[in-house]
N, C-alpha and C positions, 0 to 999 in steps of 0.2 A: 735197596737190599743192604742189610747190615754187613759191614766188613769187620771181621773178627779182629779184635785187638786194637782198633783204631782209637785215637784220642781226639776228643771233640771239645772245642771251646764254643760257648754259647753266649751271645750278647743280645739284650733286649733294650730297645730305646723307646721311651714313652714320649710320643709327640702330642701336639695339640689335637690332631685328628686321628692319627693311627699309632698303634703300638706295634713295632716291628721286631721280629726275632730273626737272628742269623746264626747258623751253625757253620763253624769253620774247622778245617783240619788243623790240629794243634801244631803239626810239624811243617806242613807246606803252606799254610794259610790260604788254601783253596776253599772256596765257599761250597759247602755241602748242600745247603738248602736255606730257604727263607719262608717266613710266614708273617702275615699281618692281620690284625683285627682292629676294629674301631676302639679307640681309647675309651675306657669305661669310667668317665668322669662322674656319671650319675649313679653308678652302682653302689650298693650298700658297702661293698668292700673297697670302693674307690678305684683308683687306677691299678691297684694290685691285682684285681680280677683279670684285666686285660693282659698284664704281665704273665700271669699263670696260663691263660688261654693260649697266647701266642707261643709260649715256651712248650706247652704240652702238644700243641698242633705241630710245631716244627719237629719235635722228637718223633711223633707218630708218622708224619708224612715222609720222613727221611730214614726211617728204620734205625733210629738212634736208641740204643739201650741205655738205661740209667748208668750202668757201670762204664760206658764209653765217655761220659762227661767228666772232664778234668777241671773245667772252669765254667762258672755261670755267674753273670753279673747283669745288673740292669741300671739304667739311669732312671730318674724319677722327676716328675713335675710337682710332686706332692708338697714339698716345702715351699716352692715358689708360688704355687696356687694358694696355699694357706695364707701367705702374706698378702696376695692380691685380693683374696676373698675375705680377709679378716677372720679366718677360721682358726683362732688362736685361743690359748688358755690364759686366764688371769695369772700374773706373776707376782710372787711375794719376794722381795729382796731383803736379805739379812746382811747388813753391812757391819764391818768391824774395823777398828783402828786403834792405835796406841793413844796415849794421852797428850796433853799440851797442845801447841799450835798445830802439830801434825794431825792430831785427832780432830781438832776443830775444822780444819780444811777438808780432811778426808770425809767427815760426816756430810758435808755439803756435796761433795763429789759423788758420794754413794747414794744420795737421795734422788732417785730417778723420777722423772715425770712420765706420764703415759707416752708411749712411743707411737707417734702418728704414722700410719702406713700409707694413707691416702687422704690428703687434705680435702679433696673434692667430696668424697663419700663419708668422711669422718671415721673410716675404719682405723682401729688402733689396737695396740697391745696395752691393756690396763695394768697398771703397776701399783702395788702397795709397798711401803718401806718400813723396816724396823732396824734399829741400830743397837749394837752391843759394844761398849768399850772393852778393849782387850783384857783389861785387868778384872772385868766382871764376867768373862766368858767361862761358863761352866754348864753342866747338864741342865740345871734349873733355869738359867737365863735363856738357854737355847729353846727349851720346851715352851717357856713363856712367849718368846718371840714367834715361834711356829704357831702357837695357839692364837696369838693376836692376828697373824696373817690369815689363818684359816677363818677366823671370825669375819674378816674382810673379803671372804670368798676366794682367796688365793688357791689355785689348783696345782701350781708348781712353784718351786723355790729356786732362788739363786743365793749362793754363799759367796761373798766377795770381801776380801781382806785387803786393806792398804798394804802394799808391798807383798801381797800374797804369792807373787811369782818367785819370791826368794824362799818361802817356806809355806807348804800347804797345810801345816798342822791345824791351824784354826779353821780353815775352810773344811777340812776333812772331818772335824768334830761335828759340824752342822750337817754335812753330807751323811755321815753315819746315822745321826739321830733322825733325820728326815726319812732316810731309806728304811730304817726300822719301823717308822710309822706308815710306810707305804706311799710316801709322797715322792713324785719325780723331782729331781734336784740337779742343778748344774753348778759346778765350781768355776769361778772366774778364771782361775789359773789352769783349769783343764782346757779352756778354749784357746788361750794364748799365754806365752811367757813374757810378753812385752809389758813395759810400764805404760801408764796412761789409765788411771783408775776408772774414770767415767766411761771411756770408750770400751774398756775391758768388761766392765759391769754391764753396759748396754748390750754388748755382743752376747754375753752370757744370758741376759734376759730374753733377747730375741731367740736364742737357741732353746731356752726353757719353754717358751711360749708354744712351740710346736712339738714338744716331747710327747704328750699324750697321743696325738693323732699319728705321729710318725711311728711310734713304738707299736701301736695297734696294727698299722699297715705292715710294718716289718714282720711282726709275728705271723700275720695271716699269709704273707708271701712266703716266708721261710717254711711254715708248716706245709703249704701246698707243694713246694719244691721237694721237701722231704717225703711227702706222701707219694710223689712221682717216682721215688726210689733213688733219687740223686743224693749221694752222701757227701760230696765236696761242699765246703762252706759257700753260702750265697754271699756274693760281693755286691756292693753298691757304688755307683759312680759318684765321685766328688766333683765339685765345681772347679777344682784346679786341675782336672784331667786325670787324676789317679782313681784307684778304687780302694775300698776298705771293707773289712768283714762287717756283716750286719750287726754283730755284737758291738762293734765300735760305733756304728751309726746310731745305736740306741742311746749313746752318751752325747754324741755331737751331730745331731741331724742337720744342723745349719750348714754343715760342710757339703750337703747334697744340693743346696740352692744353686741354680744355674748349671746343673749337671747336663742338661740337654745340649746347649751350645758346646760344652766341654767335650761331649761324646763325639760330635762331628769334627772338631779340631783334632782330637786324638786319632780319629779314623784317617784323616789326611796324613798325619804324622807317621802312624804305625803301618798302615796298609799301603798308602800311596807313596810313602817314603819322601814326602814333601818336606825336605829339611830346611828350606828357605823359601817362604811363600807368604803372600797375603791370601788368606783363606776366606771364601764366600760360601755360606749356606743360604741359598735363595729358596724361600718357601713361597706360599701364595700371598701372605700378608706382610711378612718382615724378612729382612736380610740380615744375617749375622756375619760380621766381618772381624777376623782376628789375625794374629801374626804368628808365624813359626820362624824362628831365627836360629840357625846352627843347631837344628834338631830340638829346640826347646820352645814351647809356646809362650807367648807373652802373658805374664801374670801380674795382677794388681789386687789391691784390697777391694772387696765387694761393697757396694752401697745397697742397702735394703730399705725401701721406703724413704730414700733420700738421706739415710743416716749412715755415717762412716762406721765401718766395723773393722775388726782385726781378722776377717776371714779371707784367705787367699782364694781367688777364683781367676779363671782365664780372662784376660783382658779382651772381651768381645764387645764390639760396638753394634748396636741394633738400630737398623734404619727402617723407616716406614715406607720403603719402596721395594717391591718384589715382583714375582711373576704375575700376580693377579691384581696389582695396584690399578685403581681406576683413575681416569683422567678428568681434570677440572679445566673448564674453559670459560672465557669471557666472549664478548662479541668479536674481539679482535685477535685473540691469541690463546695459546695453551697457558693456563695460570700455574698449574702444578700437577704432579702425579702422586697419588697416595695422600695420606696413609691408608685410606679405606680400600678394601679389596672387593672383588666381585663376589667372593664368598659371603662377606658381611652383608652385601646388598641383595643377596639371593639371586644373582644373575649368572648365567653361563657365559664363558668366554666366546667371543664371536668366532675365533678360529677353530673352536671345537663344536661349532654349529653347522649343520648341513647348509651349503650355499643356496640350495633351492628353497630353503625355509626363510631366507632373508629377502623378503619382498616388502617393498614400500617402507623402508626403515625411516623412522622419525626420531628426532632428538627430544629427549626429556631430561631436564636438569633436576637433580634430586639431592636431598640431604640423607645419606644412607643411615645415619644414626642421629638421635636427638642431639642437637648442639653442633652438628657438622655444618660446614658451609653448604649452601644449596646450589652449587655449580658443578656437581659431579655428573658426568655424562652416562645416561642410560639410553639404549636404543630400543624403541618399541616397534615390533614387527606387525605386519598386517594381520597375522593370526592372534595377536594380543600378547605373544611371548615377549618378555623383556630380557635383553642380553646387554652386554657391554664390551668395550674393547680395552685392552690392558697393555702392559709392557710386552707380554708374550705375543699379542697380536701385532704390535708395532715391529717387533723383531722378525716375525714371520713375513710381514709385508716386505721388509728390506732384505729378505733372503738370508738372514744371519743364523738360522737354526737348521742344522743338519737333520736329516730324517731319523738318524739313530737316537736323537735326544728326546727325552720325555716331553719337552715343551714344544716339539714340532707339531704344527697344526695346519689347517687349510688357509693358505694365504688369500685365496679368492674370497672366502667367507669374511676374513678380517677386512679385506679391501672394501667389500660391499657395505659392511657396517660402519666403516670409517668415512665413507664418501660424503654423507650429509654434513659431517662436521668440517671436513676439508672444504666443501663448497661454502659453508657459512663463513669460514675464515679466509676464503679466497686463495687457497693453496692446493697443491696436489696431495693425494693420499700419502705418497712417499715423503713429501715435506712434512706432513703432519706426523708421520711415524718418526722422522728424524727429530722433530721438536719434542716429542714425548720422551724418547730415549736421552735426549740432551738434558732434560730436567733431572732424570735419574743420575746421569753422569756427574752433574754438578754436586750432588750429595755424595755419591760414591767416591769421586776423586778427592773431595775435601777430607773424607774419612781416611782414605788410603794415605794421603799426604801427611795427615796428623799422626797416623801410626808409624809411617816411615821416619818421621822426624823424632818421635818418642823413642823408637827402638834403633835408630841410627842405621836404617837399611840402605844398602847400596842400590840405587835405581837400576843400574845395569844388571844386577843379580836378581832383582825382584821378579817373581812370577805370580800370576793369579791362578788359584785352584778353585774351580767351581763345583759345588755339590748341591744337592737338593733338586727337587723337580723343576724349579724355575731357573736353574743356573744358566742355561743357554739363552735366556731372554735378556740377561744383563751382562754376563761376563765377556763374551766376544766383543760387544760394542765398546765396553769400557776399556778393555785391554788394547784394542786398536787405537782408541783416542789417546791413551797414555803411552803408547809405544812399548807395551809389555807383552811377554809371552803368556799364554794361558793354557790350561788343560781342564777338560771336564771328563773325569774318569768313568770307566765302566763301574756299574753298581753304585753310582753316585746317589741314587735315591735311598740306599740303605747304609750310607757311609757312617751314620751315627751308631747304628747297631754294630757295625764292624768295629768302630772305635771302642765301644763298650767291651766287646769280646777280646780285644787285644790290649786293653789298658793295663798298666802296671800298678801294683800297690804303691801308694805314696803317702808320706807324711812330712810335715814341715815343722821345724822347731826354730823359733826366733827369740833372740835375747839381745838386750842392750849390754854390750861389753866394750867399753872404750879400751883401745890398745890391747886387743886380745893376745894372750900368750899361746904357746903350743899346747899347754895343759888345758886352757880354756876351750880351745877348738877341739881337742881330743875328747873332752867331756861332752861338748855339744854334739859331736859326731856320734858318740855312744848313745846319747839320749835320743837322737833322731833315728838311729838304727833300731833301738829297742821299740820305739813308737811304730816304726814301719813293720816290724815283726809282729807286734801286738795287733796291727791292722790286717795281718794275714800273709805277710811275705815269708818265704823260706829264707832262713838266716844267711845261707851261702850265696844268695842272689842279690843281696842289698848293696847298692852303691850310694855314696854320699857326695853331694855337691855343696860346697861352701861358698857363700857370698858375703862380702864385707862392705858395709856402707860407712865410710869414714865420717861423713857429715853428721849422720844421726847416731853413729856408734852401734848400729844394729848389725848383728851377725846372724845369718840365716843358714841353717843346715837342711838341705832337701834330700830326703832318703827315698829311693825307688827300688823296687824289687819285684820278683815274680812269685806266684803261689807255688811253683815247683821248680826244681833244678832240671833244666833241659839237658839231656845227654847227647842229643843229636840236633843238627840244624840242616834241614834238607834244602834250604834256599840256595840256589846255584851261585857259586862264586863267579865273579866276572874276571876276565883276563885284563892284562894291562892295556891292551888295545881298546877293549870295551870301556874301561875306566877313562882312557884318554878321550874317547869320543863323547862320553858323558861330560867330562870337564870342559872340552872344547865347546860343546853346545851351550854349556852354562856360562862360559866366559862371554859368549855373544859375539856379534859382529864387531870388527875392528881390532880383535885380539890377534897378536902375532907372537912368534917365538914360543909357542906352547911346548912345554917339555915336562917329562916326569923327572923330578929332581931326586927321587928315591922312593923306597917303599920299605915297609916292615911286614911282619907276618899277617897284619890285619889291615894295613892302609897303603894307599898310593898318595903322593903329594905332587901336585902339578902347579907350575907357575906360568905366567905369560907376560906380555907387554901390552899395555893399552892406555892411551891418552896420557903418556908420560909416567904411568904408574906400573906397579908390579902386582897384579891380582894373583890370588892363590886359591886353590881348592884342595881340600882333603877328602878323598873318596875311599870309602871302606871296600873290602873285598866282596861285599854283597851288592855293590853298585849304588850305594847311598851316599850322596854328597853331604858330608857331615859338617864341614866348615866352609864358609865363603869369606874371603878377605879381599878388600879392594886395593890394598897396597901393603904387601907383607914380605917377610923374609923367612926362609925355613932352613933348618940345620939338623942333619942326622948325626947323632952323637951317642956315645955310650952313656948308660944311665948314671954311672958314677961321675961323669964329667959335665952334666948339663948346666951346672952353675955358671961355668965360664961363658956359655952361649947366652944365657939369660942376662948376665952382667953386660956383655958386649952390646946386645940389642937394646938394653935400657937407655943407653945414650945415643947409639947409632940411629934408632928409629924415633927418637924424641922430636916433637914439633914445637917450635917456639913461636908463640903468638903474643905480641906485646909483652905483658908481664906474666903471661901464663905459659907453662910448659906442659904439653900434652904427652904423657908417657904411653908406650904401647900396651895393648892387651896381649896376653900370651895364651897359647894352646900347647899342650903336651899330648903327643900320641904315645900312650903308655899301655903296652899290651893291647887288649881289645877296646880300651877306653880312650875317648878324647876328653881331656880335662881342660877347662877354660878358667882364666884368672884375669880379673880386671881391677885389682886393688891399686890405689894410687901410690902406695908405699912399696918399694922394692923388697924390703925385708918381709912384709906381709905376704907378698907373692911367693917368696922363697919358702916361707913357713908352710903355706898351703901346698906348694909343690913337693916339699920334703915328705909330707904325709901321704902323698899319692905315689911317690917313687921309692920310698924307703923299703918296701917289701919286694921290690923287683931285683932280679939278678943284675949286679953292677955292670956286667959285660953285655947286657941286653941293649940292642939298638932302640932308641926312642927318637922322636922328632920334637924339636923345639921350634915353634912358630911365633914370630912377633908381628903384630898387626898395628900399623900406624893409626892413630886416633885423630885424624883431621876432621873435626866436626864443623868447621867453619866454611 
């Protein structure tokens, strides 16, 4: 029944098998309803049809009126599938550069070869090239270049100018001319503001290759949502965890690549409040593993078809072991688990088969797909049915899966199916199950350790968060072996849809600025804020995070915002005692002298003693652990006086290693925000801090936290 005046957020996640829609209360984040349909890969409209079907079903089944909807967004596999399937347009590149040696070198960099997407199948993005010297750039030369590319069957264009990130004028001339002729076009400087002409042009070409297909799909989806009576803009999930308006997606569809894994990570971050975790999404065939550190997901440049790009996406590792992974054996041992799954082999899981049906089970070793090893185990039953056992079966045999989880099955059935293989190997069924999960653990632990090293995660503070239908088949076992805490939350099977519904508008601007000044950073902040607003954020909600990489000279401005200004927040505030209990649990065993060293209107700060260090946790008033430090110091101080504390910590918390001095990272609790800084130069840190503190009341209490950077 419809509740008058309620506000609803709707998120749709497009998965490989199912498209799932979730409706959530905008204020309380309670789930109102869910709907799922089979993903419509083969429909004329593509996956857009399933998006619309699940959206309309969810509205109808839960009495949601169009005027109730304040936010609607969906992830998409369209871009990723286009690259996998080679469903791309031929690209014509128009390169430009000045004269002399610069022009000679640039012309070579601008001349792209076909971009191979899959060497095995030969799928590629076909490329044609034309070059215009800057001094000859005019309407006539542009028209000639376009006609030459059209004669080579180019369907879309790229305009790329050497040093085009400094001025878009030349690229804009080609953009305007191509647009007037009705040709889709991408400007290199629209994709990234970074130097690196070949990589920038290649990224633009990859983007252009999917423009026709993505724009057609976007138009169909948008029209269907509008026809349903919903008036708010349709948002699309980006691969870096944000969302953008569909109008922005029409220019940069490449940003939606890998938005499926991004949706699940953002669900963990926004809904589960997993501020520091290794995140697992365990499906039937693959497991996605990513990092959330101090409330921010790990981000890196995406590789598409093995090619480096300038596209930011969440740093998600994909492993070929999951809930449905099949087992490979020899005469003596378990050889491996995965990457083929029961679904690919057309077999049911043993634990989801009636135990009375499992009569006279016989081993058959198969090659599930052409080219696969022929040692994958299938169990043939007396009635001719073919089943198999998987990681899920092994975990059920060992009693690791609670009844409340999706992966819970019949352990007796699993045991009966596994018995012939156990007999062949001369071991018990339980020992076989242990060997199976041990093979997965080797892969998973290596991945976790690599992520922990890359993002400098504190082992004592790490948790595993499991989502997806197969989470319980892997996460409990791996967590126990690694000595880590874990959780598998309620609604884990729709966490991706939840992530889409709660995602923030996001945009990223990157520039190479050696020794940036306050004016440089102010300009970059404004550019990022404007881009975020263009992507659909309400101006008053936009926050900017600045990162400076002194080695490369790269300065990154990350802007995030909401599509509306929230006037209320109904999420219950936690008391200091509740915050204490959260922090104490997070400090883990062995922590002593836990105390709250102070609070502001928005945060509590807790310290402890553990293993000769002083770990610290910043907990917000909603019960969200915002920052974990393994060895830190905190100081509450007036906003006008924070410089003194920063200067003192710079030397006090420095760590000297041979000829290296490791300086502390800083966090400031300023109003409702936690700002973090990791520049190696004290003055750069202060420059960034000044920009975050300058608009605050000088007498306002803020926290300065210094975190020791002992990476050795």
